[in-house]
C-alpha positions in Angstrom: -0.7 -20.0 -12.0 -1.0 -16.0 -11.1 -0.6 -14.0 -7.6 -3.4 -13.0 -6.0 -3.8 -9.2 -5.8 -5.8 -7.2 -4.0 -8.0 -6.5 -6.6 -9.0 -9.6 -8.4 -12.6 -10.6 -7.0 -11.8 -14.6 -6.5 -14.3 -17.6 -4.9 -12.8 -19.4 -1.8 -13.5 -23.0 -0.6 -13.4 -24.4 2.5 -11.7 -27.6 3.4 -14.8 -30.3 2.6 -16.0 -28.2 -0.9 -12.2 -28.5 -1.7 -11.8 -32.6 -1.0 -14.7 -33.1 -2.8 -13.5 -30.9 -5.6 -10.0 -32.9 -5.5 -11.6 -36.5 -5.4 -14.0 -35.5 -8.4 -10.7 -34.6 -10.8 -8.7 -37.8 -9.4 -11.1 -39.6 -11.1 -10.8 -38.0 -13.9 -6.8 -38.0 -14.6 -4.6 -40.8 -14.3 -2.9 -41.6 -11.2 -0.6 -39.0 -9.6 -1.4 -36.6 -11.9 -2.6 -33.5 -9.6 0.2 -34.1 -6.9 2.9 -34.0 -10.1 1.3 -30.7 -11.3 1.3 -29.9 -7.7 4.9 -30.5 -7.6 5.9 -28.7 -11.2 4.2 -25.9 -10.0 5.7 -25.4 -6.3 9.1 -25.6 -8.4 8.5 -23.0 -11.2 7.4 -20.5 -8.2 10.4 -21.4 -6.0 12.7 -20.7 -9.1 10.7 -17.4 -9.5 11.0 -16.0 -5.9 14.8 -17.3 -5.6 16.4 -17.7 -9.1 20.0 -17.8 -7.9 19.6 -20.0 -4.8 22.3 -22.4 -4.0 20.7 -24.2 -1.7 16.7 -25.0 -1.2 15.4 -26.5 1.8 12.0 -28.8 1.9 10.4 -30.2 4.8 8.0 -32.6 4.2 5.2 -34.3 6.1 4.0 -37.3 6.2 1.1 -37.1 3.9 0.4 -35.6 -0.1 1.7 -32.3 1.1 5.1 -33.7 2.1 4.2 -35.9 -1.6 3.8 -32.3 -3.3 7.3 -31.3 -1.6 9.1 -34.6 -3.1 7.6 -33.7 -6.5 8.8 -30.0 -6.1 12.8 -31.6 -5.1 12.3 -34.0 -8.1 11.8 -30.6 -10.3 14.4 -28.6 -8.6 17.0 -30.8 -8.9 16.6 -31.7 -12.7 17.0 -27.8 -13.1 20.5 -27.6 -11.4 19.2 -26.6 -7.7 20.6 -28.4 -4.9 17.3 -29.7 -2.7 17.8 -30.8 0.4 14.7 -32.6 2.0 14.4 -33.6 5.2 11.1 -35.6 6.1 9.4 -35.9 9.4 7.2 -39.4 9.2 7.6 -42.8 8.8 8.1 -44.0 4.7 6.0 -47.0 5.2 2.9 -45.7 6.2 3.2 -42.6 3.2 0.1 -42.6 1.1 0.4 -44.3 -2.2 0.9 -41.1 -4.5 3.7 -39.3 -2.0 5.5 -42.7 -1.7 5.7 -42.6 -5.3 6.9 -39.0 -5.1 9.9 -39.6 -2.6 11.0 -42.5 -5.2 11.1 -40.3 -8.0 12.8 -37.7 -6.0 15.4 -40.3 -4.7 16.4 -41.6 -8.5 16.4 -38.3 -9.7 19.5 -37.3 -6.9 17.8 -35.4 -4.2 19.9 -35.1 -1.2 17.4 -36.7 1.8 19.2 -35.3 4.9 18.3 -36.1 8.9 18.5 -32.2 9.8 18.1 -29.1 7.8 21.0 -27.9 6.3 23.4 -25.1 8.2 22.6 -22.4 5.4 19.4 -22.5 2.7 18.7 -19.6 0.6 15.0 -20.8 0.3 12.8 -22.5 2.1 9.6 -24.7 1.1 7.1 -25.7 4.3 5.3 -29.1 2.9 5.1 -30.1 6.3 0.9 -30.1 7.4 -1.8 -29.5 4.5 -5.9 -28.8 4.4 -6.1 -32.3 6.0 -4.3 -31.7 9.1 -5.9 -30.0 12.7 -2.8 -31.1 14.9 -0.4 -28.8 16.0 3.0 -29.3 14.8 5.2 -31.3 17.1 8.6 -32.8 17.5 10.7 -31.9 14.2 8.1 -29.9 12.2 7.7 -28.2 14.9 11.8 -27.6 15.3 11.6 -27.3 11.2 8.7 -24.3 11.5 11.0 -22.7 14.7 13.9 -22.6 12.8 12.3 -21.1 9.0 9.9 -18.4 11.4 13.6 -17.6 12.6 16.1 -17.3 9.2 15.6 -14.6 6.8 15.9 -16.4 3.9 12.3 -16.6 2.3 9.5 -19.1 2.9 7.5 -20.9 0.2 4.4 -22.9 1.9 3.4 -25.6 -0.4 -0.9 -25.1 -0.4 -1.2 -23.6 3.6 1.2 -22.2 6.1 1.6 -25.9 8.3 -1.0 -25.3 11.3 -2.8 -23.0 9.7 -6.2 -24.1 9.3 -7.6 -23.3 6.3 -10.9 -22.2 7.2 -10.4 -20.1 9.9 -7.5 -18.7 9.5 -5.8 -19.6 13.0 -2.6 -20.8 13.4 -1.7 -24.0 15.6 1.8 -23.5 16.5 4.0 -24.7 20.0 4.1 -21.5 22.1 2.9 -18.0 20.8 3.3 -17.9 17.2 5.0 -14.4 16.4 5.4 -14.6 12.8 8.3 -15.3 10.3 11.4 -13.1 9.9 11.9 -13.6 6.3 9.6 -13.0 3.6 6.3 -15.5 2.9 4.9 -16.7 0.1 2.4 -19.5 -0.2 1.2 -21.3 -3.3 -3.0 -22.5 -3.1 -3.3 -25.3 -4.9 -6.8 -26.6 -6.9 -8.6 -23.7 -4.7 -8.0 -20.8 -2.6 -8.8 -21.2 1.2 -10.3 -18.7 3.2 -8.2 -19.0 6.1 -5.2 -17.9 4.0 -6.9 -14.2 3.9 -8.5 -13.3 7.7 -7.2 -13.6 11.0 -3.3 -15.1 11.5 -4.0 -16.0 7.7 -2.8 -13.0 6.1 0.7 -12.9 8.2 1.4 -16.5 7.8 0.6 -16.9 4.3 2.2 -13.6 2.6 2.1 -13.0 -0.5 -0.2 -15.7 -2.1 -0.2 -17.7 -5.4 -2.9 -19.9 -7.1 -2.9 -22.8 -9.3 -6.2 -24.7 -9.8 -4.0 -27.4 -11.1 -6.1 -27.6 -14.3 -9.1 -28.3 -12.8 -12.3 -26.5 -12.9 -13.8 -25.5 -9.1 -17.3 -24.1 -10.4 -18.9 -27.3 -9.4 -19.0 -26.2 -5.7 -20.4 -23.1 -4.2 -17.8 -21.5 -2.6 -18.2 -20.6 0.8 -16.8 -16.9 0.9 -15.4 -14.5 -1.6 -12.5 -12.6 -1.7 -13.4 -8.8 -2.9 -12.3 -7.2 -5.3 -11.5 -3.8 -6.6 -14.4 -1.4 -7.0 -15.5 -0.2 -10.2 -14.6 3.2 -11.3 -17.5 5.7 -10.7 -17.9 9.3 -11.8 -20.3 11.7 -10.5 -22.5 13.3 -13.6 -22.7 17.0 -14.1 -26.0 16.9 -14.0 -26.7 16.1 -10.3 -26.7 18.4 -6.9 -25.9 17.3 -3.2 -28.9 16.1 -2.8 -28.4 13.4 -5.0 -25.7 11.8 -2.9 -27.5 12.3 0.0 -27.5 13.3 3.9 -25.3 12.0 6.7 -25.8 12.7 9.9 -23.2 11.6 12.8 -24.0 11.3 16.1 -21.2 11.0 19.0 -18.7 12.8 20.5 -19.6 12.3 24.3 -17.5 14.4 26.8 -14.1 13.9 26.0 -14.7 12.2 22.4 -15.5 14.8 20.3 -12.5 13.3 18.4 -14.3 10.4 17.0 -17.6 11.6 15.9 -15.6 14.6 13.7 -13.3 12.0 12.4 -16.2 10.1 11.1 -18.3 13.1 9.7 -14.9 14.2 8.1 -14.7 10.4 6.2 -17.9 10.7 5.2 -17.8 14.4 3.9 -14.1 13.1 1.7 -16.0 9.7 0.7 -18.6 12.3 -1.3 -21.9 12.6 0.9 -24.0 15.8 -0.4 -24.1 17.0 3.1 -22.3 16.2 6.8 -24.0 16.9 10.0 -23.0 16.1 13.4 -24.8 15.8 16.4 -22.7 16.1 19.1 -23.1 14.7 23.0 -21.4 17.3 24.2 -22.9 20.4 24.2 -19.4 22.1 24.4 -17.7 20.9 21.5 -20.4 22.7 19.2 -17.5 24.7 17.8 -14.8 22.1 17.9 -13.7 22.6 14.4 -14.1 25.7 12.6 -11.4 24.5 10.4 -14.7 22.6 8.6 -17.5 24.8 7.6 -18.8 22.6 5.9 -19.9 19.9 8.5 -22.9 21.3 10.1 -23.4 21.3 13.7 -26.7 20.2 14.9 -28.4 19.4 18.4 -28.1 15.4 18.7 -31.4 15.4 20.4 -33.2 17.2 17.6 -31.6 15.9 15.0 -33.8 14.8 11.9 -33.2 10.9 11.0 -36.0 10.6 8.3 -34.5 10.9 5.4 -30.3 10.5 6.5 -27.7 8.0 6.4 -26.9 7.9 10.0 -23.9 6.9 11.6 -24.4 6.3 15.3 -22.0 5.6 18.4 -18.5 7.3 17.3 -17.4 8.2 20.8 -20.7 7.6 22.3 -19.8 6.8 25.7 -22.6 6.3 28.0 -25.0 8.6 26.7 -25.3 7.2 23.5 -27.7 4.7 25.4 -30.3 6.9 25.7 -30.6 8.7 21.8 -30.5 4.7 20.5 -34.2 3.8 20.9 -35.1 7.2 18.5 -32.5 6.2 16.3 -33.4 2.8 15.9 -36.7 3.7 15.0 -36.7 6.7 12.9 -33.5 6.0 10.6 -33.6 4.4 7.3 -30.1 4.0 6.8 -28.1 3.4 10.0 -24.5 2.4 10.9 -24.1 1.5 13.9 -20.3 1.4 15.7 -18.6 1.4 18.5 -20.3 2.5 22.0 -24.2 2.3 19.9 -23.1 -1.9 19.8 -21.8 -1.8 23.5 -25.1 -0.2 24.3 -27.1 -2.7 22.6 -25.7 -6.0 23.6 -26.6 -4.9 26.9 -30.2 -3.6 26.4 -32.5 -6.9 25.4 -35.0 -4.2 24.4 -32.8 -2.4 22.3 -31.9 -5.5 20.6 -35.3 -6.5 19.8 -35.7 -2.8 18.3 -32.9 -3.6 15.9 -34.2 -6.6 14.9 -37.3 -4.8 14.0 -35.3 -2.8 11.6 -35.2 -5.3 8.7 -39.0 -5.9 8.4 -40.1 -2.6 7.8 -37.2 -2.4 5.6 -35.0 -0.3 7.1 -31.3 -0.8 6.4 -28.7 -1.7 9.2 -24.7 -2.0 9.0 -23.0 -3.6 12.5 -19.4 -2.4 12.1 -17.8 -4.7 15.2 -14.2 -4.8 16.3 -14.0 -8.7 17.5 -14.8 -7.5 21.5 -18.0 -5.8 20.7 -19.2 -9.0 18.1 -18.3 -10.9 21.6 -20.4 -8.8 23.6 -23.4 -8.8 21.0 -23.0 -12.8 20.7 -22.4 -13.0 24.7 -19.4 -14.6 24.0 -15.6 -13.9 24.0 -13.2 -12.0 21.7 -11.4 -15.5 21.5 -14.2 -17.3 20.4 -14.9 -14.9 17.9 -11.4 -14.8 16.7 -11.5 -18.7 16.5 -13.5 -18.6 13.5 -14.2 -15.6 11.7 -16.5 -16.4 8.9 -19.3 -17.9 11.7 -19.1 -15.0 13.7 -20.0 -12.6 11.0 -22.5 -14.9 9.6 -24.3 -15.4 12.9 -24.5 -11.8 14.0 -25.7 -10.6 10.3 -28.5 -13.3 10.6 -29.5 -13.0 14.4 -29.7 -8.5 13.8 -30.6 -9.0 10.0 -28.1 -6.5 9.1 -25.1 -6.1 7.3 -22.1 -6.6 9.4 -18.3 -5.8 9.2 -16.2 -8.5 11.2 -13.2 -5.7 11.6 -9.5 -6.9 12.0 -6.7 -8.5 9.1 -9.3 -9.9 6.4 -12.6 -7.9 7.6 -15.3 -10.2 6.9 -18.4 -8.8 5.5 -21.6 -10.6 6.4 -25.4 -10.0 4.6 -28.1 -11.6 6.0 -29.4 -12.5 2.5 -25.7 -13.4 0.9 -24.7 -16.8 0.5 -21.5 -16.1 1.0 -19.6 -13.5 2.7 -16.9 -11.6 1.6 -12.9 -11.1 3.2 -11.7 -8.1 2.1 -8.0 -8.2 1.2 -6.5 -4.6 1.8 -5.2 -3.0 4.6 -2.2 -3.3 6.8 -1.1 -2.7 10.3 -0.4 0.7 9.6 -4.9 0.8 10.3 -3.7 -0.3 14.2 -4.4 3.2 15.9 -7.0 5.0 17.2 -9.7 6.5 15.1 -9.4 4.5 11.9 -12.7 2.7 12.9 -14.2 6.1 12.9 -13.2 6.7 9.5 -14.6 3.4 8.1 -17.9 4.1 9.8 -18.0 7.2 8.3 -17.0 6.2 5.1 -19.7 3.3 5.4 -22.3 6.1 5.9 -21.1 8.1 2.4 -21.4 4.8 0.6 -25.3 4.2 1.5 -26.9 6.0 -1.0 -30.8 5.3 -1.8 -31.2 2.8 -4.3 -27.5 0.9 -4.4 -27.0 -2.7 -3.1 -26.3 -2.1 1.0 -23.9 -5.1 0.4 -22.1 -4.1 -2.2 -21.7 0.2 -0.8 -20.5 -1.6 2.8 -18.1 -4.2 0.6 -16.7 -1.3 -1.6 -16.0 1.1 1.4 -14.2 -1.6 3.3 -11.9 -2.4 0.5 -11.2 1.9 0.1 -10.4 2.0 3.3 -8.2 -0.7 3.5 -6.5 0.0 -0.1 -5.9 4.1 1.3 -3.7 2.3 4.0 -1.8 0.4 1.5 -0.9 2.8 -0.9 0.0 5.6 2.3 3.7 7.2 1.3 5.8 4.7 3.8 7.7 8.3 5.0 4.3 9.8 6.2 2.6 8.4 9.4 -0.6 7.0 8.9 -3.0 9.1 11.5 -6.7 8.7 11.5 -7.3 12.6 10.5 -5.1 12.3 7.6 -6.6 9.1 6.7 -10.2 10.6 6.9 -9.4 13.2 4.8 -8.1 11.1 2.3 
């Protein structure tokens, strides 16, 4: 068992793949082995989270996830803790393994109660696992609401109840607001993508993993969790041309700041030269504090050899420049208003798709609403399955796609599995941080480097900056760009 940190690259398996691995493992092990291992692992983590807990409330459901909870209760009881088990289900309909675990808990002296204890020091959610697709109701819904409202920590076994393991969407009665106390999740046998994107990050909290002694390599992953990029060092025998030019096109009337943020980020992320083509001519000398940024006329900016970051604060004016940008830039990052303009124009969409055929590289960086516009859909549909949405965009436009949000998804047209980024936090929910990311990606796309790896690493670094940002300093997009 080990904690999943943002530095660690990991394979992610969906429910179908996990089920196949579970069946293969069970066929080679004595009966009941996996459930016993799961219960022991959950109990050990519970003891580490709350070593001095007097009362541990374990809410068990009607399936094998409940069986894991019964096993955990037996372990805790035998080690001097006071587990109280509540069971939401019909004992006569329990799966065989879970029924045996319930019998073991009774023999160990575990307290079985009709309702939760008045006070507890740790709650264990063993209600619903990966096999459930229903919204928790009745007693389960009530118990989950009590866990969410309490300040005591909550440990979910395998999956927070109601969370879709594949998509990260959580189903709860009413609008789910998240929990008040610390959240932990022990993922068993495999790591699931839903724990790391959409609502999964809030629901799961700190994720731990135990493969239960089983090897998952027989099953191809559906996604990967990005790990920390390798350390890089610039060679002394290099020059600004070794690190490429980045041309930023944007900054329409009233939105010059967006283009400046992208350009500043590209500069501080290591681009050899950064040029800005402002769409608002009145903003030509807007930032005298950064003379390194080279101001150009957006209409005449030579894009044939540079990486172009297009759309940051582009407004409606960006649409007129997009045909030339799409036709001439060998490496192109399309963000914000450029994406919106393309979504409205079938001719621009065709030009975007044609870029890959001539060897040009394109990166799209939509937030969910921009992705929905490109897919002729809506944001709720995009968020309902972020992995599929990102893969669809990558395939449709032959581009590397960064679907931004909690657990940003990076997909490529030639990638068997997308990546989910584990870094970043809600402090990034402020204007301009997306422009900063676009600039960082532009700086990373140097010729000869794997585009997918470059994008994945830039996204990781962008989030990691926010994760280690000092708590006593406000995180603004300008400060993030300079960092």
